[in-house]
C-alpha positions as CSV (number, residue, x, y, z in Angstrom):
1,X,-64.4,-37.1,-67.0
2,X,-66.0,-34.0,-65.3
3,X,-64.6,-32.5,-62.6
4,X,-66.7,-30.2,-60.2
5,X,-65.3,-26.7,-59.3
6,X,-63.4,-26.3,-56.2
7,X,-65.5,-24.9,-53.3
8,X,-63.8,-21.8,-51.5
9,X,-62.9,-24.3,-48.7
10,X,-61.0,-26.5,-51.1
11,X,-59.1,-23.5,-52.4
12,X,-58.5,-22.4,-48.8
13,X,-56.9,-25.7,-48.0
14,X,-54.8,-26.0,-50.8
15,X,-53.3,-22.3,-50.3
16,X,-52.8,-23.3,-46.7
17,X,-50.8,-25.9,-47.3
18,X,-48.4,-24.3,-49.6
19,X,-48.2,-21.0,-47.5
20,X,-47.7,-23.0,-44.1
21,X,-44.9,-24.8,-45.4
22,X,-41.3,-23.8,-44.5
23,X,-38.1,-25.7,-43.7
24,X,-38.4,-27.1,-40.1
25,X,-34.8,-27.5,-38.6
26,X,-35.9,-29.3,-35.1
27,X,-38.5,-32.2,-34.7
28,X,-40.3,-33.9,-32.1
29,X,-39.4,-37.5,-31.2
30,X,-42.4,-39.0,-32.7
31,X,-43.0,-41.5,-35.2
32,X,-45.0,-41.2,-38.5
33,X,-47.0,-44.1,-39.5
34,X,-45.6,-46.0,-42.5
35,X,-49.2,-45.8,-44.0
36,X,-49.0,-42.0,-43.7
37,X,-45.5,-41.9,-45.7
38,X,-47.1,-44.3,-48.1
39,X,-50.0,-41.8,-48.7
40,X,-47.9,-38.8,-49.1
41,X,-45.9,-40.6,-51.5
42,X,-48.9,-42.1,-53.4
43,X,-50.4,-38.5,-53.8
44,X,-47.2,-37.0,-54.7
45,X,-46.5,-39.1,-57.4
46,X,-49.1,-37.2,-59.4
47,X,-46.7,-34.8,-60.2
48,X,-46.3,-34.1,-64.0
49,X,-43.2,-35.5,-65.8
50,X,-42.4,-35.4,-69.3
51,X,-43.9,-38.0,-71.5
52,X,-45.0,-39.7,-68.1
53,X,-41.3,-40.7,-67.3
54,X,-41.7,-40.4,-63.6
55,X,-37.9,-40.2,-63.0
56,X,-38.2,-40.3,-59.0
57,X,-36.8,-42.9,-57.0
58,X,-37.2,-42.3,-53.1
59,X,-35.3,-44.2,-50.2
60,X,-37.1,-43.9,-46.9
61,X,-35.1,-44.4,-43.8
62,X,-36.6,-44.7,-40.3
63,X,-35.8,-46.4,-37.1
64,X,-32.2,-48.4,-36.7
65,X,-31.8,-47.9,-40.6
66,X,-31.9,-44.0,-40.0
67,X,-29.7,-44.0,-37.1
68,X,-26.9,-46.0,-38.7
69,X,-27.1,-44.0,-41.9
70,X,-27.0,-40.6,-39.9
71,X,-24.2,-41.7,-37.7
72,X,-21.9,-42.8,-41.0
73,X,-22.6,-39.3,-42.8
74,X,-22.0,-37.5,-39.6
75,X,-18.9,-38.8,-38.8
76,X,-17.3,-38.0,-42.0
77,X,-18.7,-34.4,-41.5
78,X,-16.9,-34.4,-38.4
79,X,-13.6,-35.7,-39.7
80,X,-11.7,-32.7,-41.6
81,X,-9.3,-35.3,-43.4
82,X,-12.4,-37.4,-44.5
83,X,-14.7,-34.5,-45.3
84,X,-12.4,-33.2,-47.7
85,X,-12.6,-36.4,-49.9
86,X,-15.9,-35.8,-50.7
87,X,-17.6,-33.2,-53.0
88,X,-20.9,-32.4,-54.6
89,X,-21.5,-34.9,-57.9
90,X,-23.8,-31.7,-59.4
91,X,-23.4,-28.2,-59.2
92,X,-26.5,-26.9,-57.1
93,X,-25.3,-23.3,-56.6
94,X,-23.6,-20.9,-59.1
95,X,-19.7,-20.7,-59.0
96,X,-19.8,-17.3,-59.3
97,X,-22.5,-15.2,-57.2
98,X,-24.1,-12.0,-57.8
99,X,-26.9,-9.8,-56.6
100,X,-29.8,-10.4,-55.7
101,X,-29.2,-14.1,-55.0
102,X,-26.0,-13.8,-52.8
103,X,-28.0,-11.1,-50.9
104,X,-31.1,-13.8,-50.2
105,X,-28.3,-16.5,-49.5
106,X,-26.7,-14.7,-46.8
107,X,-29.8,-13.1,-45.2
108,X,-31.5,-16.5,-44.7
109,X,-28.2,-17.8,-43.3
110,X,-27.8,-15.0,-40.9
111,X,-31.1,-14.7,-39.8
112,X,-30.8,-18.6,-38.9
113,X,-27.8,-18.1,-37.0
114,X,-29.2,-15.1,-35.2
115,X,-32.1,-17.1,-33.7
116,X,-29.6,-19.9,-32.5
117,X,-27.1,-17.1,-31.1
118,X,-24.5,-18.1,-33.5
119,X,-22.0,-15.3,-34.2
120,X,-19.9,-14.7,-37.4
121,X,-16.6,-16.0,-35.7
122,X,-18.2,-19.0,-34.2
123,X,-17.1,-21.7,-36.6
124,X,-17.6,-24.5,-34.2
125,X,-21.2,-23.7,-33.9
126,X,-21.7,-23.2,-37.4
127,X,-20.3,-26.3,-38.2
128,X,-22.3,-28.4,-35.7
129,X,-25.6,-26.7,-37.0
130,X,-24.6,-27.6,-40.5
131,X,-23.9,-31.0,-39.4
132,X,-27.5,-31.5,-38.1
133,X,-28.4,-31.9,-41.5
134,X,-27.1,-35.3,-41.5
135,X,-29.2,-36.4,-38.8
136,X,-32.4,-35.0,-40.8
137,X,-32.8,-32.5,-37.8
138,X,-33.9,-35.2,-35.7
139,X,-36.8,-36.2,-37.9
140,X,-38.1,-39.6,-37.2
141,X,-38.3,-39.9,-41.2
142,X,-35.1,-39.5,-43.4
143,X,-35.9,-39.3,-47.4
144,X,-33.2,-39.8,-50.0
145,X,-34.1,-39.0,-53.4
146,X,-32.2,-40.6,-56.4
147,X,-32.4,-40.5,-60.2
148,X,-31.2,-42.5,-63.0
149,X,-28.0,-41.1,-64.8
150,X,-29.5,-41.6,-68.0
151,X,-32.2,-38.7,-67.3
152,X,-31.5,-35.2,-68.7
153,X,-32.2,-31.8,-67.3
154,X,-35.9,-32.0,-68.0
155,X,-36.4,-34.8,-65.4
156,X,-34.8,-32.7,-62.9
157,X,-37.7,-30.1,-63.6
158,X,-39.8,-33.0,-62.9
159,X,-38.5,-34.1,-59.8
160,X,-38.7,-30.6,-58.4
161,X,-42.6,-30.7,-58.7
162,X,-42.5,-34.4,-57.0
163,X,-40.6,-32.9,-54.2
164,X,-43.0,-30.0,-53.9
165,X,-45.9,-32.2,-53.9
166,X,-44.6,-34.3,-50.8
167,X,-43.8,-31.0,-49.0
168,X,-47.4,-30.0,-49.8
169,X,-48.9,-33.2,-48.9
170,X,-47.1,-33.4,-45.6
171,X,-48.4,-30.2,-44.6
172,X,-52.0,-31.4,-45.2
173,X,-51.5,-33.9,-42.9
174,X,-50.2,-31.8,-40.2
175,X,-46.3,-32.8,-40.9
176,X,-43.3,-30.8,-42.0
177,X,-40.3,-31.3,-43.8
178,X,-36.7,-29.8,-44.6
179,X,-35.3,-30.3,-47.9
180,X,-31.8,-30.8,-47.8
181,X,-29.0,-30.4,-50.6
182,X,-26.5,-30.8,-47.9
183,X,-26.4,-34.5,-48.4
184,X,-25.1,-34.4,-52.1
185,X,-21.6,-33.9,-50.9
186,X,-21.4,-37.2,-49.5
187,X,-23.0,-39.1,-52.3
188,X,-20.5,-41.8,-52.4
189,X,-21.1,-42.6,-48.6
190,X,-25.0,-42.6,-49.5
191,X,-24.6,-44.8,-52.2
192,X,-22.7,-47.2,-50.1
193,X,-25.3,-47.1,-47.2
194,X,-28.2,-47.6,-49.2
195,X,-26.4,-50.1,-51.7
196,X,-27.4,-48.1,-54.6
197,X,-26.6,-49.5,-58.1
198,X,-24.1,-47.2,-60.4
199,X,-27.0,-45.9,-62.5
200,X,-28.6,-44.1,-59.4
201,X,-27.3,-40.5,-58.7
202,X,-28.2,-38.7,-55.3
203,X,-30.6,-35.8,-55.7
204,X,-31.2,-34.5,-52.4
205,X,-32.6,-35.4,-49.0
206,X,-35.3,-34.5,-47.0
207,X,-36.6,-34.7,-43.3
208,X,-40.2,-35.4,-42.4
209,X,-41.9,-35.4,-39.4
210,X,-43.6,-33.3,-36.6
211,X,-42.0,-30.2,-36.0
212,X,-41.1,-28.9,-32.4
213,X,-43.3,-26.0,-31.9
214,X,-40.7,-24.7,-29.2
215,X,-37.5,-24.5,-31.4
216,X,-36.4,-21.1,-31.9
217,X,-35.1,-22.2,-35.2
218,X,-38.7,-23.2,-36.4
219,X,-39.9,-19.5,-36.0
220,X,-37.7,-18.8,-39.1
221,X,-39.9,-17.8,-42.2
222,X,-38.0,-16.5,-45.2
223,X,-39.1,-13.5,-47.2
224,X,-40.8,-13.6,-50.6
225,X,-40.7,-11.2,-53.7
226,X,-44.1,-9.8,-54.2
227,X,-45.6,-11.0,-57.7
228,X,-44.5,-7.5,-59.5
229,X,-41.1,-8.4,-58.4
230,X,-40.7,-11.6,-60.4
231,X,-43.5,-11.2,-63.3
232,X,-44.3,-9.3,-66.3
233,X,-47.6,-9.4,-68.0
234,X,-47.8,-9.5,-71.8
235,X,-50.9,-8.8,-73.7
């Protein structure tokens, strides 16, 4: 198959979709057509995977299903006794933090709370803000991603490329997203709500929708290291 070279406009469009993506934490009450969701998932499925295993499974929540799902997880989050019974099924973060990773983690957290006017001692508002994860930050579409337990570490690398494709494809259509590891704590409730078979493991969630342009939290754009900070050229 012969492929033509991309035009400067093509390159600019792809770069714009990538660089304009950042996590949005407030959405408009505006539905996303099912055909748009399907188109995003269809193009995202072109993500590479080892020996074409395609390890991703996607659960799309909208309307009443989204409302009921969010209410159940939020109720657990707001009940200290119940929340204490739930824990992540896999370690997303390190058990021992060190610089520069802990510094970046703290900065993004306090930058967000600063925009929202949440002080370091305001535990109630921190809890409430974290709880907004479980309503997908008000997005009209909630995505839950699962993987077969038989798949190993390489398939999780593949999964990351699939997730990135979704976020970039959404931006190409004027939509925004927020990938959410927060859901992993409640994987047992999610399995009940979505009637997952025992072989399916929750990877993460993602909000999808039209970002609220007036929400102050959506002005947060995180820093990135320059190429020289993470790259070594050999040869």
